[in-house]
C-alpha positions as a printed NumPy array, in Angstrom:
array([[-13.628, -19.747,  -8.218],
       [-11.148, -18.541, -10.831],
       [ -8.948, -16.144,  -8.832],
       [ -7.454, -14.602, -11.986],
       [-10.874, -13.093, -12.718],
       [-11.953, -12.237,  -9.158],
       [-12.272,  -8.801,  -7.596],
       [-12.327,  -8.277,  -3.807],
       [-14.112,  -5.186,  -2.514],
       [-16.02 ,  -3.949,   0.515],
       [-19.794,  -3.78 ,   0.714],
       [-21.822,  -1.569,   3.066],
       [-25.21 ,  -3.243,   2.676],
       [-26.342,  -3.705,   6.266],
       [-22.808,  -3.969,   7.623],
       [-19.398,  -3.635,   6.047],
       [-17.96 ,  -6.909,   4.749],
       [-15.561,  -8.107,   2.058],
       [-17.155,  -9.555,  -1.072],
       [-15.643, -11.388,  -4.052],
       [-17.06 , -10.805,  -7.546],
       [-16.48 , -12.566, -10.844],
       [-15.251,  -9.874, -13.252],
       [-16.519, -11.72 , -16.336],
       [-20.113, -12.336, -15.233],
       [-20.538,  -9.739, -12.475],
       [-21.841, -12.422, -10.103],
       [-21.244, -12.318,  -6.346],
       [-19.062, -15.361,  -5.589],
       [-18.06 , -15.154,  -1.918],
       [-18.706, -13.041,   1.166],
       [-16.456, -12.631,   4.204],
       [-17.687, -11.119,   7.473],
       [-17.023, -11.304,  11.217],
       [-19.849, -11.588,  13.711],
       [-20.056,  -8.529,  15.955],
       [-17.574,  -6.407,  14.001],
       [-17.222,  -4.656,  10.655],
       [-14.173,  -4.987,   8.426],
       [-12.293,  -1.881,   7.359],
       [-13.823,  -0.33 ,   4.219],
       [-10.581,   1.094,   2.798],
       [ -8.655,  -0.638,   0.023],
       [ -5.343,  -0.139,   1.834],
       [ -6.57 ,  -2.355,   4.695],
       [ -7.36 ,  -5.451,   2.589],
       [ -4.853,  -7.819,   0.978],
       [ -4.516, -11.441,  -0.111],
       [ -1.842, -14.122,   0.211],
       [ -1.826, -16.042,  -3.052],
       [ -5.185, -17.645,  -3.794],
       [ -5.759, -19.004,  -0.315],
       [ -5.81 , -16.353,   2.426],
       [ -7.637, -13.005,   2.679],
       [ -6.499, -10.499,   5.311],
       [ -8.444,  -7.496,   6.538],
       [ -8.394,  -5.193,   9.539],
       [-11.48 ,  -4.186,  11.543],
       [-13.029,  -0.753,  11.89 ],
       [-13.624,  -0.713,  15.634],
       [-11.336,  -3.455,  17.006],
       [ -7.518,  -3.789,  16.991],
       [ -7.32 ,  -7.047,  15.05 ],
       [ -6.138,  -8.325,  11.685],
       [ -8.301, -11.256,  10.578],
       [ -7.401, -14.152,   8.257],
       [-10.054, -15.801,   6.092],
       [ -9.818, -18.95 ,   4.007],
       [-10.792, -17.672,   0.555],
       [-12.335, -20.949,  -0.575],
       [-14.209, -21.864,   2.617],
       [-15.159, -18.321,   3.74 ],
       [-14.044, -19.269,   7.253],
       [-12.124, -17.194,   9.777],
       [ -8.75 , -18.952,  10.238],
       [ -6.811, -16.752,  12.624],
       [ -6.387, -13.205,  13.836],
       [ -3.529, -11.006,  15.024],
       [ -3.938,  -8.738,  18.023],
       [ -2.605,  -5.216,  17.381],
       [ -1.643,  -2.283,  19.596],
       [ -4.382,  -0.114,  18.09 ],
       [ -6.662,   0.374,  15.106],
       [ -4.948,  -0.41 ,  11.816],
       [ -4.754,   2.435,   9.284],
       [ -2.979,   0.531,   6.465],
       [ -1.677,  -2.981,   5.835],
       [ -0.063,  -5.179,   3.192],
       [  1.663,  -8.547,   2.739],
       [  4.895,  -9.374,   0.972],
       [  4.648, -11.244,  -2.389],
       [  5.69 , -14.546,  -0.794],
       [  3.158, -14.485,   2.032],
       [  5.784, -14.547,   4.786],
       [  5.326, -11.103,   6.365],
       [  2.381,  -8.84 ,   7.126],
       [  3.052,  -5.137,   7.664],
       [  0.45 ,  -2.904,   9.304],
       [  0.443,   0.76 ,  10.261],
       [ -1.035,   1.884,  13.573],
       [ -1.101,   5.649,  13.283],
       [  2.528,   6.7  ,  12.578],
       [  4.164,   3.383,  13.558],
       [  4.653,   0.345,  11.317],
       [  4.589,  -3.187,  12.724],
       [  5.734,  -6.352,  10.955],
       [  4.392,  -9.817,  11.816],
       [  5.219, -13.297,  10.617],
       [  2.095, -14.566,   8.87 ],
       [  2.482, -18.266,   9.715],
       [  2.906, -17.77 ,  13.474],
       [  1.438, -14.323,  14.127],
       [  4.613, -13.295,  15.984],
       [  5.625,  -9.645,  16.023],
       [  9.058,  -9.383,  14.389],
       [  9.788,  -5.667,  14.342],
       [  8.602,  -2.086,  14.409],
       [  9.769,   1.065,  12.603],
       [  8.773,   4.683,  12.973],
       [  9.916,   7.696,  10.954],
       [  6.577,   9.309,  10.049],
       [  5.172,  12.296,  11.912],
       [  1.508,  11.669,  11.125],
       [ -0.814,   8.758,  10.338],
       [  0.459,   6.255,   7.76 ],
       [ -2.237,   5.529,   5.147],
       [ -0.338,   3.479,   2.532],
       [  1.957,   0.437,   2.758],
       [  3.375,  -1.475,  -0.218],
       [  6.032,  -4.141,  -0.721],
       [  8.214,  -4.206,  -3.824],
       [  7.786,  -7.217,  -6.099],
       [ 10.894,  -8.934,  -4.683],
       [  9.853,  -8.333,  -1.069],
       [ 13.138,  -6.607,  -0.226],
       [ 11.727,  -3.125,   0.402],
       [  8.661,  -1.837,   2.231],
       [  7.299,   1.55 ,   1.16 ],
       [  5.183,   3.699,   3.462],
       [  3.388,   7.015,   2.987],
       [  0.759,   9.04 ,   4.75 ],
       [ -0.573,  12.351,   5.949],
       [  2.867,  13.857,   6.599],
       [  3.345,  14.054,   2.787],
       [  6.451,  11.853,   2.949],
       [  7.28 ,   8.545,   1.247],
       [  9.806,   6.31 ,   3.012],
       [ 11.495,   3.264,   1.47 ],
       [ 12.479,   0.747,   4.168],
       [ 15.043,  -2.051,   3.853],
       [ 13.054,  -4.951,   5.279],
       [ 16.058,  -7.101,   6.221],
       [ 17.61 ,  -4.229,   8.172],
       [ 14.377,  -3.497,  10.023],
       [ 14.018,  -7.132,  11.095],
       [ 17.684,  -7.624,  12.003],
       [ 17.753,  -4.384,  13.986],
       [ 14.691,  -5.495,  15.933],
       [ 16.366,  -8.843,  16.616],
       [ 19.563,  -7.212,  17.902],
       [ 17.575,  -4.96 ,  20.247],
       [ 15.345,  -7.823,  21.438],
       [ 16.799,  -7.427,  24.924],
       [ 14.88 ,  -4.156,  25.122],
       [ 11.221,  -3.555,  24.452],
       [ 10.488,  -2.945,  20.761],
       [  7.657,  -0.592,  21.697],
       [  9.673,   1.552,  24.116],
       [ 13.201,   1.703,  22.75 ],
       [ 15.466,   4.604,  23.773],
       [ 15.424,   7.805,  21.793],
       [ 18.73 ,   7.19 ,  19.993],
       [ 17.271,   3.934,  18.651],
       [ 15.207,   5.928,  16.132],
       [ 18.181,   7.967,  14.904],
       [ 20.136,   4.744,  14.336],
       [ 17.094,   3.196,  12.668],
       [ 16.98 ,   5.953,  10.055],
       [ 20.592,   5.413,   8.998],
       [ 20.46 ,   1.619,   8.943],
       [ 16.951,   0.825,   7.719],
       [ 15.869,   3.669,   5.413],
       [ 16.968,   3.676,   1.778],
       [ 15.088,   6.775,   0.56 ],
       [ 12.891,   9.541,   1.953],
       [ 10.862,  11.472,  -0.625],
       [  9.221,  14.739,   0.417],
       [  8.093,  16.126,  -2.937],
       [  4.342,  16.122,  -2.234],
       [  2.725,  19.082,  -0.503],
       [ -0.449,  17.262,   0.62 ],
       [ -1.095,  13.739,   1.991],
       [ -0.028,  10.801,  -0.184],
       [ -3.048,   8.611,  -1.002],
       [ -1.632,   5.627,  -2.905],
       [  1.553,   3.986,  -4.182],
       [  2.177,   1.602,  -7.066],
       [  5.352,  -0.493,  -7.277],
       [  6.679,  -1.63 , -10.643],
       [  8.5  ,  -4.819, -11.579],
       [ 12.225,  -5.461, -11.418],
       [ 13.143,  -5.271,  -7.736],
       [ 15.745,  -2.573,  -7.145],
       [ 15.495,  -1.467, -10.794],
       [ 11.755,  -0.86 , -10.576],
       [  9.887,   2.421, -10.616],
       [  7.613,   3.739,  -7.875],
       [  4.53 ,   5.827,  -8.671],
       [  2.722,   7.906,  -6.057],
       [ -0.543,   9.843,  -6.01 ],
       [ -1.48 ,  12.695,  -3.708],
       [ -4.226,  15.148,  -2.864],
       [ -1.924,  17.909,  -4.152],
       [ -3.13 ,  16.905,  -7.661],
       [  0.195,  15.407,  -8.705],
       [  1.371,  11.929,  -9.651],
       [  5.12 ,  11.376,  -9.316],
       [  7.381,   8.643, -10.722],
       [ 10.564,   7.672,  -8.86 ],
       [ 13.515,   5.411,  -9.631],
       [ 13.988,   2.996,  -6.734],
       [ 17.702,   2.347,  -7.217],
       [ 18.863,   5.962,  -7.22 ],
       [ 15.896,   7.603,  -5.515],
       [ 15.634,  10.209,  -8.267],
       [ 12.347,  11.842,  -9.239],
       [ 11.892,  10.901, -12.906],
       [  8.8  ,  12.912, -13.756],
       [  5.686,  14.485, -12.284],
       [  2.184,  14.837, -13.746],
       [ -0.205,  17.599, -12.686],
       [ -3.988,  17.16 , -12.794],
       [ -6.865,  19.492, -12.046],
       [ -8.261,  17.326,  -9.223],
       [ -6.946,  15.563,  -6.148],
       [ -5.776,  11.975,  -6.671],
       [ -6.931,   9.071,  -4.498],
       [ -5.427,   6.009,  -6.225],
       [ -2.857,   4.993,  -8.838],
       [ -1.915,   1.889, -10.821],
       [ -0.264,   0.975, -14.127],
       [ -0.504,  -1.65 , -16.846],
       [  1.755,  -4.727, -16.913],
       [  4.058,  -3.215, -19.543],
       [  4.412,  -0.024, -17.453],
       [  3.665,   2.179, -20.438],
       [  0.498,   3.725, -19.018],
       [ -0.446,   5.047, -15.593],
       [ -4.043,   5.172, -14.406],
       [ -5.054,   7.524, -11.591],
       [ -8.369,   7.876,  -9.801],
       [ -9.547,  11.297,  -8.7  ],
       [-11.588,  12.603,  -5.816],
       [-14.182,  13.733,  -8.37 ],
       [-14.813,  10.142,  -9.547],
       [-12.814,  10.445, -12.788],
       [-10.09 ,   8.096, -14.003],
       [ -7.205,   9.542, -16.008],
       [ -4.799,   7.638, -18.251],
       [ -1.237,   8.857, -18.779],
       [  0.864,   7.553, -21.689],
       [  4.471,   7.506, -20.449],
       [  6.031,   7.007, -23.882],
       [  4.078,   9.498, -25.975],
       [  6.58 ,  11.748, -27.748],
       [  5.494,  15.352, -27.423],
       [  7.441,  18.148, -29.135],
       [  8.058,  20.971, -26.685],
       [  6.509,  23.818, -28.682],
       [  3.487,  21.636, -29.516],
       [  2.956,  20.549, -25.907],
       [ -0.112,  22.715, -25.39 ],
       [ -1.781,  21.319, -28.504],
       [ -0.924,  17.695, -27.799],
       [ -1.227,  17.427, -24.022],
       [ -4.816,  16.175, -24.337],
       [ -3.477,  13.125, -26.178],
       [ -1.14 ,  12.207, -23.323],
       [ -3.808,  12.274, -20.63 ],
       [ -7.199,  10.698, -21.241],
       [-10.225,  10.875, -18.977],
       [-12.987,   8.328, -18.605]])
């Protein structure tokens, strides 16, 4: 199986399972399922580690399951404190981050050990993303906020407080956590954030968010500044960009996909005439 041309998605034929498709031929290549349980059917609850391991949470059971991509066999599973609402892995396959309602837990992939927990959201977390260098973890959800976490600080803080329970730390632990572990908090969206895309370049990268408030916002990770915002006439459910980061693609709740050209030069007094060239619908 050529993993550079493989798409992983969920299938609801009979019971929900993860399937792998060849993008060139459209042929079903692999299928991953767990006897007696259904995998989560949301894209934010499925991720891969390189070309070897597939991770997915379950709909009705508090587990994160590992599959061998080549053998279609269940390798391991992590027991969680509740049903997982979002999950992701760092680019190097060392850490797995999962959200259980408003709390975020971080495990070591190789051992399955719980390394730390962070909590600054007020409602369910629906999106988790690592930056391309694995230094920052970005979370967003139904409280309309986007939080950029410093991974090293979260893990070191959990290690220092290991004498106390990570789950039931004192109240002042969370106030200290915000100062030490949070780099940015963005509250520009007025409705739940549905997806996040992280650019390339580590701290110099750009972060793009989509929301049900019909806006797509672009942030600068280093300074935390809002660079620009795009308004659509439908709620947004997903966002991504091309490798050169010149175009943004957003998916809408109405089934449409819009393309935004970030470098199209539009003269101010001709904006109304030319705005249809900047945003394309398919």
